[in-house]
N, C-alpha and C positions, 0 to 999 in steps of 0.2 A: 318242550318248554317246561321249566320247573316252577311249580306253584309254591310260593312261600307264604306263610301266614303274615298278616299285616301288623305284627307286633313290633317290637323294638328291632330296628335294623342292625344296630351294633351287635346284638346277640348273634346274628347270623354271619357277620363279617369277621369276627375274631378268628375262627378256624381258617377262613380263607386267607386272611392276612398272614397268619403264621405259615401257611403252605407257600404263599408267594415269597415270603422272606427266606424260607429254606430253599426254595427254588433258585432265587437269586444268589444265595450264599454258595450253593453247590456248583454254580457255573462260573465262579470267579477264579481268577488266577491268584496265586499267593503273592501278595504285594508287601512292600515294606522297604526299608533301606537297602537290604540285600537279602532277598528270600533264599537264595542258594547258600549264602553264608550262614543264615539261621538254620537251614536244614543241615548244612555241613556240621555245625556245632552239635546238633542232635545226633548225627551219625557217627562222628569221630569218637564218641564214647566218653565225653566229659563226665557223664554220670554213670552209664552202664555200657561196658564194652560187650560186643557180641560174644556169645559163648564159644568155646573151642569145640570143633567137630573132629572126632577121631584123633585128638591130640594136636590138631593144627588150628591155629587162630584164623578166624574168619576176618578178612580185611575188606571193609567197605571203603572203597576209594572215594567215591563222592555220590551225591544224589541230586537230581534236578527234576523240575516239573516239566513234563512233556506235553500234557493236555490240561485244559481248564475245565472241561465239562465231560464227565466228572473229573475232579482233580486227580491226575495220574502222575505218579512219581517213578522215575527210573533210578534204580540203585545199580552201581557198577562196582564190581569187586570179584573176589574169588569164593568159591564154594557157596554161593548164594542159594543154590537149589537145596542145600542142606540146612539153611537157616531156619531155626525153630519158629513155629507159629507164635510163640510167646514173645519173641523179640520183634516180629513184624507188628504185633499188637502194641508193643511198647512204642515203636516208631509211629504208628497210627495215632495213638493217644497223645504223644508228644507234639505231633504236627497239629492235631486238633486243638490242643491247648495253646500252642504258640500263635496260631493264625486264626483263632476263633472260628473253627470249622466244626463246631459241635453239631452232631446229627448228620453230617455230610459224609456220604460214602467215599472212601479213598481207595485208589487202586495203586498197586505197586508192580512194576516190571523189574524182574531180576535179570541183570545182564552180566554174564560171566565172561571172562577172557579165556581164550584158548591157550593151552600150555604150549609154548614154543619149543619145548624140549621133548614133548611126547612124540612117539614114533607115528608116522603118518600111514 
């Protein structure tokens, strides 16, 4: 049992309230009119396109939320294993700003397609 001083109760409840609020925020799904459309707008490069890797453009086809706790997003495209950490951070910050997920850890799953013309 935790013994707290008998002073002002509000003083001790403020950190707890912020922890509970962040816990609720980290377990929510991205909601809105069309969360996948908002994420797609972020991904399609209306502001910043992904950088070219070895002279080839990285194409992110789409992104969707796969889990809600913690918020996990799957990106589908080509050469995503070579995507720079800076661009992943740009996506993270854009999602946090768009969906009010400040302080919430986000996870990304990079899903690449197999080359149908590669020799087996």
